[in-house]
Each structure stands twice: as C-alpha cells, then as structure tokens.
mmCIF file as Biopython writes it, N, C-alpha, C and O atoms, coordinates in Angstrom:
data_model
#
loop_
_atom_site.group_PDB
_atom_site.id
_atom_site.type_symbol
_atom_site.label_atom_id
_atom_site.label_alt_id
_atom_site.label_comp_id
_atom_site.label_asym_id
_atom_site.label_entity_id
_atom_site.label_seq_id
_atom_site.pdbx_PDB_ins_code
_atom_site.Cartn_x
_atom_site.Cartn_y
_atom_site.Cartn_z
_atom_site.occupancy
_atom_site.B_iso_or_equiv
_atom_site.auth_seq_id
_atom_site.auth_asym_id
_atom_site.pdbx_PDB_model_num
ATOM 1   N N  . UNK A ? 1  ? 0.749  -1.186 0.111   1.0 0.0 1  A 1 
ATOM 2   C CA . UNK A ? 1  ? -0.076 0.217  -0.137  1.0 0.0 1  A 1 
ATOM 3   C C  . UNK A ? 1  ? 0.866  1.446  0.122   1.0 0.0 1  A 1 
ATOM 4   O O  . UNK A ? 1  ? 1.497  1.690  1.150   1.0 0.0 1  A 1 
ATOM 5   N N  . UNK A ? 2  ? 0.815  2.207  -1.114  1.0 0.0 2  A 1 
ATOM 6   C CA . UNK A ? 2  ? 1.525  3.663  -0.903  1.0 0.0 2  A 1 
ATOM 7   C C  . UNK A ? 2  ? 1.463  4.271  0.110   1.0 0.0 2  A 1 
ATOM 8   O O  . UNK A ? 2  ? 0.547  4.019  0.892   1.0 0.0 2  A 1 
ATOM 9   N N  . UNK A ? 3  ? 2.357  5.193  0.387   1.0 0.0 3  A 1 
ATOM 10  C CA . UNK A ? 3  ? 2.225  5.857  1.812   1.0 0.0 3  A 1 
ATOM 11  C C  . UNK A ? 3  ? 1.302  7.403  1.377   1.0 0.0 3  A 1 
ATOM 12  O O  . UNK A ? 3  ? 0.908  8.231  2.198   1.0 0.0 3  A 1 
ATOM 13  N N  . UNK A ? 4  ? 1.146  7.461  0.083   1.0 0.0 4  A 1 
ATOM 14  C CA . UNK A ? 4  ? 0.134  8.568  -0.192  1.0 0.0 4  A 1 
ATOM 15  C C  . UNK A ? 4  ? -0.941 7.769  -1.042  1.0 0.0 4  A 1 
ATOM 16  O O  . UNK A ? 4  ? -0.447 6.810  -1.635  1.0 0.0 4  A 1 
ATOM 17  N N  . UNK A ? 5  ? -2.318 7.956  -1.234  1.0 0.0 5  A 1 
ATOM 18  C CA . UNK A ? 5  ? -3.103 7.375  -2.081  1.0 0.0 5  A 1 
ATOM 19  C C  . UNK A ? 5  ? -2.685 7.897  -3.649  1.0 0.0 5  A 1 
ATOM 20  O O  . UNK A ? 5  ? -2.360 9.076  -3.788  1.0 0.0 5  A 1 
ATOM 21  N N  . UNK A ? 6  ? -2.697 7.312  -4.402  1.0 0.0 6  A 1 
ATOM 22  C CA . UNK A ? 6  ? -2.636 7.532  -6.044  1.0 0.0 6  A 1 
ATOM 23  C C  . UNK A ? 6  ? -3.337 8.598  -6.621  1.0 0.0 6  A 1 
ATOM 24  O O  . UNK A ? 6  ? -2.884 9.034  -7.679  1.0 0.0 6  A 1 
ATOM 25  N N  . UNK A ? 7  ? -4.409 9.144  -6.125  1.0 0.0 7  A 1 
ATOM 26  C CA . UNK A ? 7  ? -5.191 10.141 -6.587  1.0 0.0 7  A 1 
ATOM 27  C C  . UNK A ? 7  ? -4.739 11.368 -6.111  1.0 0.0 7  A 1 
ATOM 28  O O  . UNK A ? 7  ? -4.931 12.420 -6.720  1.0 0.0 7  A 1 
ATOM 29  N N  . UNK A ? 8  ? -4.051 11.270 -4.881  1.0 0.0 8  A 1 
ATOM 30  C CA . UNK A ? 8  ? -3.352 12.825 -4.474  1.0 0.0 8  A 1 
ATOM 31  C C  . UNK A ? 8  ? -1.833 12.682 -4.772  1.0 0.0 8  A 1 
ATOM 32  O O  . UNK A ? 8  ? -1.145 13.700 -4.718  1.0 0.0 8  A 1 
ATOM 33  N N  . UNK A ? 9  ? -1.234 11.426 -5.099  1.0 0.0 9  A 1 
ATOM 34  C CA . UNK A ? 9  ? 0.199  11.678 -5.562  1.0 0.0 9  A 1 
ATOM 35  C C  . UNK A ? 9  ? 0.567  12.554 -6.493  1.0 0.0 9  A 1 
ATOM 36  O O  . UNK A ? 9  ? 1.666  13.109 -6.490  1.0 0.0 9  A 1 
ATOM 37  N N  . UNK A ? 10 ? -0.445 12.758 -7.463  1.0 0.0 10 A 1 
ATOM 38  C CA . UNK A ? 10 ? -0.221 13.569 -8.980  1.0 0.0 10 A 1 
ATOM 39  C C  . UNK A ? 10 ? -0.103 14.773 -8.478  1.0 0.0 10 A 1 
ATOM 40  O O  . UNK A ? 10 ? 0.711  15.353 -9.197  1.0 0.0 10 A 1 
ATOM 41  N N  . UNK A ? 11 ? -0.517 15.586 -7.512  1.0 0.0 11 A 1 
ATOM 42  C CA . UNK A ? 11 ? -0.460 16.909 -7.167  1.0 0.0 11 A 1 
ATOM 43  C C  . UNK A ? 11 ? 1.230  17.104 -6.613  1.0 0.0 11 A 1 
ATOM 44  O O  . UNK A ? 11 ? 1.897  18.090 -6.926  1.0 0.0 11 A 1 
ATOM 45  N N  . UNK A ? 12 ? 1.613  16.284 -5.982  1.0 0.0 12 A 1 
ATOM 46  C CA . UNK A ? 12 ? 2.789  16.291 -5.418  1.0 0.0 12 A 1 
ATOM 47  C C  . UNK A ? 12 ? 3.737  16.177 -6.417  1.0 0.0 12 A 1 
ATOM 48  O O  . UNK A ? 12 ? 4.663  16.975 -6.279  1.0 0.0 12 A 1 
ATOM 49  N N  . UNK A ? 13 ? 3.817  15.397 -7.446  1.0 0.0 13 A 1 
ATOM 50  C CA . UNK A ? 13 ? 4.594  14.817 -8.631  1.0 0.0 13 A 1 
ATOM 51  C C  . UNK A ? 13 ? 4.597  16.373 -9.664  1.0 0.0 13 A 1 
ATOM 52  O O  . UNK A ? 13 ? 5.585  16.988 -10.066 1.0 0.0 13 A 1 
ATOM 53  N N  . UNK A ? 14 ? 3.360  16.640 -9.849  1.0 0.0 14 A 1 
ATOM 54  C CA . UNK A ? 14 ? 3.402  18.125 -10.533 1.0 0.0 14 A 1 
ATOM 55  C C  . UNK A ? 14 ? 4.166  19.152 -9.931  1.0 0.0 14 A 1 
ATOM 56  O O  . UNK A ? 14 ? 5.036  19.804 -10.508 1.0 0.0 14 A 1 
ATOM 57  N N  . UNK A ? 15 ? 3.765  19.290 -8.600  1.0 0.0 15 A 1 
ATOM 58  C CA . UNK A ? 15 ? 4.594  20.025 -7.938  1.0 0.0 15 A 1 
ATOM 59  C C  . UNK A ? 15 ? 6.028  20.006 -7.720  1.0 0.0 15 A 1 
ATOM 60  O O  . UNK A ? 15 ? 6.641  20.975 -7.272  1.0 0.0 15 A 1 
ATOM 61  N N  . UNK A ? 16 ? 6.459  19.110 -7.978  1.0 0.0 16 A 1 
ATOM 62  C CA . UNK A ? 16 ? 8.133  18.311 -8.091  1.0 0.0 16 A 1 
ATOM 63  C C  . UNK A ? 16 ? 8.745  18.902 -9.370  1.0 0.0 16 A 1 
ATOM 64  O O  . UNK A ? 16 ? 9.859  19.422 -9.431  1.0 0.0 16 A 1 
ATOM 65  N N  . UNK A ? 17 ? 7.843  18.753 -10.423 1.0 0.0 17 A 1 
ATOM 66  C CA . UNK A ? 17 ? 8.486  18.855 -11.655 1.0 0.0 17 A 1 
ATOM 67  C C  . UNK A ? 17 ? 8.193  20.412 -11.821 1.0 0.0 17 A 1 
ATOM 68  O O  . UNK A ? 17 ? 8.901  20.881 -12.711 1.0 0.0 17 A 1 
ATOM 69  N N  . UNK A ? 18 ? 7.455  21.236 -11.294 1.0 0.0 18 A 1 
ATOM 70  C CA . UNK A ? 18 ? 7.493  22.685 -11.277 1.0 0.0 18 A 1 
ATOM 71  C C  . UNK A ? 18 ? 8.449  23.189 -10.813 1.0 0.0 18 A 1 
ATOM 72  O O  . UNK A ? 18 ? 9.016  24.170 -11.295 1.0 0.0 18 A 1 
ATOM 73  N N  . UNK A ? 19 ? 8.935  22.304 -9.310  1.0 0.0 19 A 1 
ATOM 74  C CA . UNK A ? 19 ? 9.907  23.250 -8.597  1.0 0.0 19 A 1 
ATOM 75  C C  . UNK A ? 19 ? 11.350 22.982 -9.471  1.0 0.0 19 A 1 
ATOM 76  O O  . UNK A ? 19 ? 12.138 23.924 -9.560  1.0 0.0 19 A 1 
ATOM 77  N N  . UNK A ? 20 ? 11.629 21.874 -10.019 1.0 0.0 20 A 1 
ATOM 78  C CA . UNK A ? 20 ? 12.631 21.111 -10.896 1.0 0.0 20 A 1 
ATOM 79  C C  . UNK A ? 20 ? 13.144 22.332 -12.273 1.0 0.0 20 A 1 
ATOM 80  O O  . UNK A ? 20 ? 14.196 22.889 -12.587 1.0 0.0 20 A 1 
ATOM 81  N N  . UNK A ? 21 ? 11.592 22.313 -12.844 1.0 0.0 21 A 1 
ATOM 82  C CA . UNK A ? 21 ? 11.675 23.400 -14.094 1.0 0.0 21 A 1 
ATOM 83  C C  . UNK A ? 21 ? 12.260 24.580 -13.468 1.0 0.0 21 A 1 
ATOM 84  O O  . UNK A ? 21 ? 13.321 25.017 -13.915 1.0 0.0 21 A 1 
ATOM 85  N N  . UNK A ? 22 ? 11.662 25.161 -12.448 1.0 0.0 22 A 1 
ATOM 86  C CA . UNK A ? 22 ? 12.016 26.475 -11.996 1.0 0.0 22 A 1 
ATOM 87  C C  . UNK A ? 22 ? 13.167 26.803 -11.537 1.0 0.0 22 A 1 
ATOM 88  O O  . UNK A ? 22 ? 13.587 27.959 -11.519 1.0 0.0 22 A 1 
ATOM 89  N N  . UNK A ? 23 ? 13.806 25.759 -11.104 1.0 0.0 23 A 1 
ATOM 90  C CA . UNK A ? 23 ? 15.325 25.511 -11.022 1.0 0.0 23 A 1 
ATOM 91  C C  . UNK A ? 23 ? 15.961 25.549 -12.129 1.0 0.0 23 A 1 
ATOM 92  O O  . UNK A ? 23 ? 16.680 26.537 -12.276 1.0 0.0 23 A 1 
ATOM 93  N N  . UNK A ? 24 ? 15.937 24.873 -12.873 1.0 0.0 24 A 1 
ATOM 94  C CA . UNK A ? 24 ? 16.594 24.745 -14.400 1.0 0.0 24 A 1 
ATOM 95  C C  . UNK A ? 24 ? 16.578 26.400 -15.175 1.0 0.0 24 A 1 
ATOM 96  O O  . UNK A ? 24 ? 17.518 26.995 -15.703 1.0 0.0 24 A 1 
ATOM 97  N N  . UNK A ? 25 ? 15.396 26.756 -15.031 1.0 0.0 25 A 1 
ATOM 98  C CA . UNK A ? 25 ? 15.233 27.963 -15.844 1.0 0.0 25 A 1 
ATOM 99  C C  . UNK A ? 25 ? 16.190 29.135 -14.987 1.0 0.0 25 A 1 
ATOM 100 O O  . UNK A ? 25 ? 16.758 29.991 -15.665 1.0 0.0 25 A 1 
ATOM 101 N N  . UNK A ? 26 ? 16.344 29.149 -13.536 1.0 0.0 26 A 1 
ATOM 102 C CA . UNK A ? 26 ? 16.732 30.083 -12.990 1.0 0.0 26 A 1 
ATOM 103 C C  . UNK A ? 26 ? 18.282 30.103 -12.963 1.0 0.0 26 A 1 
ATOM 104 O O  . UNK A ? 26 ? 18.969 31.115 -12.824 1.0 0.0 26 A 1 
ATOM 105 N N  . UNK A ? 27 ? 18.819 28.574 -13.148 1.0 0.0 27 A 1 
ATOM 106 C CA . UNK A ? 27 ? 20.212 28.023 -13.454 1.0 0.0 27 A 1 
ATOM 107 C C  . UNK A ? 27 ? 20.496 28.642 -14.963 1.0 0.0 27 A 1 
ATOM 108 O O  . UNK A ? 27 ? 21.276 29.590 -15.048 1.0 0.0 27 A 1 
ATOM 109 N N  . UNK A ? 28 ? 20.008 28.232 -15.886 1.0 0.0 28 A 1 
ATOM 110 C CA . UNK A ? 28 ? 20.224 28.757 -17.121 1.0 0.0 28 A 1 
ATOM 111 C C  . UNK A ? 28 ? 20.095 30.376 -17.182 1.0 0.0 28 A 1 
ATOM 112 O O  . UNK A ? 28 ? 20.820 30.852 -18.056 1.0 0.0 28 A 1 
ATOM 113 N N  . UNK A ? 29 ? 19.413 31.237 -16.526 1.0 0.0 29 A 1 
ATOM 114 C CA . UNK A ? 29 ? 19.517 32.623 -16.831 1.0 0.0 29 A 1 
ATOM 115 C C  . UNK A ? 29 ? 20.687 32.997 -15.884 1.0 0.0 29 A 1 
ATOM 116 O O  . UNK A ? 29 ? 21.385 33.884 -16.374 1.0 0.0 29 A 1 
ATOM 117 N N  . UNK A ? 30 ? 21.109 32.558 -14.634 1.0 0.0 30 A 1 
ATOM 118 C CA . UNK A ? 30 ? 22.452 32.680 -14.186 1.0 0.0 30 A 1 
ATOM 119 C C  . UNK A ? 30 ? 23.298 32.715 -14.964 1.0 0.0 30 A 1 
ATOM 120 O O  . UNK A ? 30 ? 23.922 33.766 -15.114 1.0 0.0 30 A 1 
ATOM 121 N N  . UNK A ? 31 ? 23.622 31.496 -15.771 1.0 0.0 31 A 1 
ATOM 122 C CA . UNK A ? 31 ? 24.740 31.021 -16.757 1.0 0.0 31 A 1 
ATOM 123 C C  . UNK A ? 31 ? 24.663 32.374 -17.860 1.0 0.0 31 A 1 
ATOM 124 O O  . UNK A ? 31 ? 25.584 33.157 -18.093 1.0 0.0 31 A 1 
ATOM 125 N N  . UNK A ? 32 ? 23.472 32.388 -18.370 1.0 0.0 32 A 1 
ATOM 126 C CA . UNK A ? 32 ? 23.308 33.338 -19.626 1.0 0.0 32 A 1 
ATOM 127 C C  . UNK A ? 32 ? 24.366 34.931 -19.064 1.0 0.0 32 A 1 
ATOM 128 O O  . UNK A ? 32 ? 25.224 35.617 -19.619 1.0 0.0 32 A 1 
ATOM 129 N N  . UNK A ? 33 ? 23.716 34.946 -17.748 1.0 0.0 33 A 1 
ATOM 130 C CA . UNK A ? 33 ? 23.967 36.351 -17.676 1.0 0.0 33 A 1 
ATOM 131 C C  . UNK A ? 33 ? 25.744 36.455 -17.294 1.0 0.0 33 A 1 
ATOM 132 O O  . UNK A ? 33 ? 26.436 37.441 -17.551 1.0 0.0 33 A 1 
ATOM 133 N N  . UNK A ? 34 ? 26.183 35.322 -16.703 1.0 0.0 34 A 1 
ATOM 134 C CA . UNK A ? 34 ? 27.725 34.966 -16.674 1.0 0.0 34 A 1 
ATOM 135 C C  . UNK A ? 34 ? 28.499 35.194 -18.100 1.0 0.0 34 A 1 
ATOM 136 O O  . UNK A ? 34 ? 29.502 35.846 -18.389 1.0 0.0 34 A 1 
ATOM 137 N N  . UNK A ? 35 ? 27.620 34.390 -18.855 1.0 0.0 35 A 1 
ATOM 138 C CA . UNK A ? 35 ? 27.977 34.499 -20.230 1.0 0.0 35 A 1 
ATOM 139 C C  . UNK A ? 35 ? 28.165 35.992 -20.846 1.0 0.0 35 A 1 
ATOM 140 O O  . UNK A ? 35 ? 29.231 36.339 -21.353 1.0 0.0 35 A 1 
ATOM 141 N N  . UNK A ? 36 ? 27.489 36.497 -20.791 1.0 0.0 36 A 1 
ATOM 142 C CA . UNK A ? 36 ? 26.929 37.967 -21.202 1.0 0.0 36 A 1 
ATOM 143 C C  . UNK A ? 36 ? 28.345 38.819 -20.440 1.0 0.0 36 A 1 
ATOM 144 O O  . UNK A ? 36 ? 29.171 39.420 -21.127 1.0 0.0 36 A 1 
ATOM 145 N N  . UNK A ? 37 ? 28.395 38.761 -19.446 1.0 0.0 37 A 1 
ATOM 146 C CA . UNK A ? 37 ? 29.679 39.571 -18.450 1.0 0.0 37 A 1 
ATOM 147 C C  . UNK A ? 37 ? 30.983 39.243 -19.430 1.0 0.0 37 A 1 
ATOM 148 O O  . UNK A ? 37 ? 31.682 40.088 -19.989 1.0 0.0 37 A 1 
ATOM 149 N N  . UNK A ? 38 ? 31.128 37.817 -19.493 1.0 0.0 38 A 1 
ATOM 150 C CA . UNK A ? 38 ? 32.665 37.322 -20.044 1.0 0.0 38 A 1 
ATOM 151 C C  . UNK A ? 38 ? 32.604 37.861 -21.366 1.0 0.0 38 A 1 
ATOM 152 O O  . UNK A ? 38 ? 33.608 38.475 -21.726 1.0 0.0 38 A 1 
ATOM 153 N N  . UNK A ? 39 ? 31.754 37.780 -22.084 1.0 0.0 39 A 1 
ATOM 154 C CA . UNK A ? 39 ? 31.848 38.071 -23.337 1.0 0.0 39 A 1 
ATOM 155 C C  . UNK A ? 39 ? 32.162 39.802 -23.595 1.0 0.0 39 A 1 
ATOM 156 O O  . UNK A ? 39 ? 32.964 40.174 -24.451 1.0 0.0 39 A 1 
ATOM 157 N N  . UNK A ? 40 ? 31.580 40.526 -22.928 1.0 0.0 40 A 1 
ATOM 158 C CA . UNK A ? 40 ? 32.055 41.935 -22.643 1.0 0.0 40 A 1 
ATOM 159 C C  . UNK A ? 40 ? 33.209 42.287 -22.223 1.0 0.0 40 A 1 
ATOM 160 O O  . UNK A ? 40 ? 33.782 43.337 -22.514 1.0 0.0 40 A 1 
ATOM 161 N N  . UNK A ? 41 ? 33.721 41.179 -21.314 1.0 0.0 41 A 1 
ATOM 162 C CA . UNK A ? 41 ? 35.112 41.644 -20.797 1.0 0.0 41 A 1 
ATOM 163 C C  . UNK A ? 41 ? 35.922 40.885 -22.067 1.0 0.0 41 A 1 
ATOM 164 O O  . UNK A ? 41 ? 36.911 41.564 -22.342 1.0 0.0 41 A 1 
ATOM 165 N N  . UNK A ? 42 ? 35.844 39.990 -22.713 1.0 0.0 42 A 1 
ATOM 166 C CA . UNK A ? 42 ? 36.839 39.634 -23.618 1.0 0.0 42 A 1 
ATOM 167 C C  . UNK A ? 42 ? 36.801 40.286 -24.608 1.0 0.0 42 A 1 
ATOM 168 O O  . UNK A ? 42 ? 37.846 40.216 -25.254 1.0 0.0 42 A 1 
ATOM 169 N N  . UNK A ? 43 ? 35.693 41.191 -25.219 1.0 0.0 43 A 1 
ATOM 170 C CA . UNK A ? 43 ? 35.663 42.430 -25.997 1.0 0.0 43 A 1 
ATOM 171 C C  . UNK A ? 43 ? 36.331 43.605 -25.778 1.0 0.0 43 A 1 
ATOM 172 O O  . UNK A ? 43 ? 36.702 44.354 -26.681 1.0 0.0 43 A 1 
ATOM 173 N N  . UNK A ? 44 ? 36.543 43.845 -24.271 1.0 0.0 44 A 1 
ATOM 174 C CA . UNK A ? 44 ? 37.254 45.076 -24.050 1.0 0.0 44 A 1 
ATOM 175 C C  . UNK A ? 44 ? 38.928 44.351 -24.232 1.0 0.0 44 A 1 
ATOM 176 O O  . UNK A ? 44 ? 39.843 44.963 -24.782 1.0 0.0 44 A 1 
ATOM 177 N N  . UNK A ? 45 ? 39.050 43.142 -23.728 1.0 0.0 45 A 1 
ATOM 178 C CA . UNK A ? 45 ? 40.467 43.065 -23.662 1.0 0.0 45 A 1 
ATOM 179 C C  . UNK A ? 45 ? 40.581 42.849 -25.262 1.0 0.0 45 A 1 
ATOM 180 O O  . UNK A ? 45 ? 41.726 43.207 -25.535 1.0 0.0 45 A 1 
ATOM 181 N N  . UNK A ? 46 ? 40.137 42.563 -26.076 1.0 0.0 46 A 1 
ATOM 182 C CA . UNK A ? 46 ? 40.553 42.438 -27.453 1.0 0.0 46 A 1 
ATOM 183 C C  . UNK A ? 46 ? 40.597 43.848 -27.856 1.0 0.0 46 A 1 
ATOM 184 O O  . UNK A ? 46 ? 41.541 44.027 -28.626 1.0 0.0 46 A 1 
ATOM 185 N N  . UNK A ? 47 ? 39.903 44.952 -27.612 1.0 0.0 47 A 1 
ATOM 186 C CA . UNK A ? 47 ? 39.838 46.109 -27.885 1.0 0.0 47 A 1 
ATOM 187 C C  . UNK A ? 47 ? 41.552 46.976 -27.599 1.0 0.0 47 A 1 
ATOM 188 O O  . UNK A ? 47 ? 42.264 47.699 -28.295 1.0 0.0 47 A 1 
ATOM 189 N N  . UNK A ? 48 ? 41.647 46.397 -26.174 1.0 0.0 48 A 1 
ATOM 190 C CA . UNK A ? 48 ? 43.155 46.826 -25.235 1.0 0.0 48 A 1 
ATOM 191 C C  . UNK A ? 48 ? 44.231 46.178 -26.228 1.0 0.0 48 A 1 
ATOM 192 O O  . UNK A ? 48 ? 45.174 46.914 -26.517 1.0 0.0 48 A 1 
ATOM 193 N N  . UNK A ? 49 ? 44.214 45.098 -26.699 1.0 0.0 49 A 1 
ATOM 194 C CA . UNK A ? 49 ? 45.118 44.424 -27.540 1.0 0.0 49 A 1 
ATOM 195 C C  . UNK A ? 49 ? 45.113 44.977 -28.625 1.0 0.0 49 A 1 
ATOM 196 O O  . UNK A ? 49 ? 46.275 45.282 -28.892 1.0 0.0 49 A 1 
ATOM 197 N N  . UNK A ? 50 ? 44.327 45.324 -29.527 1.0 0.0 50 A 1 
ATOM 198 C CA . UNK A ? 50 ? 44.140 45.973 -30.581 1.0 0.0 50 A 1 
ATOM 199 C C  . UNK A ? 50 ? 45.028 47.422 -30.474 1.0 0.0 50 A 1 
ATOM 200 O O  . UNK A ? 50 ? 45.815 47.804 -31.341 1.0 0.0 50 A 1 
ATOM 201 N N  . UNK A ? 51 ? 44.768 48.023 -29.413 1.0 0.0 51 A 1 
ATOM 202 C CA . UNK A ? 51 ? 45.317 49.681 -29.230 1.0 0.0 51 A 1 
ATOM 203 C C  . UNK A ? 51 ? 46.740 49.574 -29.068 1.0 0.0 51 A 1 
ATOM 204 O O  . UNK A ? 51 ? 47.562 50.373 -29.516 1.0 0.0 51 A 1 
ATOM 205 N N  . UNK A ? 52 ? 47.042 48.275 -28.230 1.0 0.0 52 A 1 
ATOM 206 C CA . UNK A ? 52 ? 48.396 48.240 -27.744 1.0 0.0 52 A 1 
ATOM 207 C C  . UNK A ? 52 ? 49.003 47.714 -29.275 1.0 0.0 52 A 1 
ATOM 208 O O  . UNK A ? 52 ? 49.698 48.638 -29.698 1.0 0.0 52 A 1 
ATOM 209 N N  . UNK A ? 53 ? 48.998 46.906 -29.971 1.0 0.0 53 A 1 
ATOM 210 C CA . UNK A ? 53 ? 49.497 46.472 -30.940 1.0 0.0 53 A 1 
ATOM 211 C C  . UNK A ? 53 ? 49.931 47.401 -32.233 1.0 0.0 53 A 1 
ATOM 212 O O  . UNK A ? 53 ? 50.866 47.132 -32.987 1.0 0.0 53 A 1 
ATOM 213 N N  . UNK A ? 54 ? 49.077 48.531 -32.335 1.0 0.0 54 A 1 
ATOM 214 C CA . UNK A ? 54 ? 49.242 49.789 -33.292 1.0 0.0 54 A 1 
ATOM 215 C C  . UNK A ? 54 ? 50.410 50.484 -32.710 1.0 0.0 54 A 1 
ATOM 216 O O  . UNK A ? 54 ? 50.824 51.526 -33.217 1.0 0.0 54 A 1 
#
C-alpha cells in the first residue's frame, strides 16, 4: 500500500516538476548572465590588445 493514495500523489509529482523546472530556468538565466559578462570582458580585452599592437 503506498504512503500517499495515488489520486493525491499527482499533485505532489506536478509540484516537484514545477520546482525542478523553475530551478533549471534560474540556473540557465544565471549562466546566460555570466556568459554575457565574460563576452563583454573579452571584447574589452580585444580592444585593448588592438590598441596596444598599433
């Protein structure tokens, strides 16, 4: 016999999926922000390198 009746378990499973999906979206957003910051820094360093080589 399951600890939770199968009719009620669906709510908890759906809630678990929502939580995991939200965590994945937050993680992807954080990684995108970091990537944008790194790209800006690399562009700045490339500009400095170009100025120095002239």
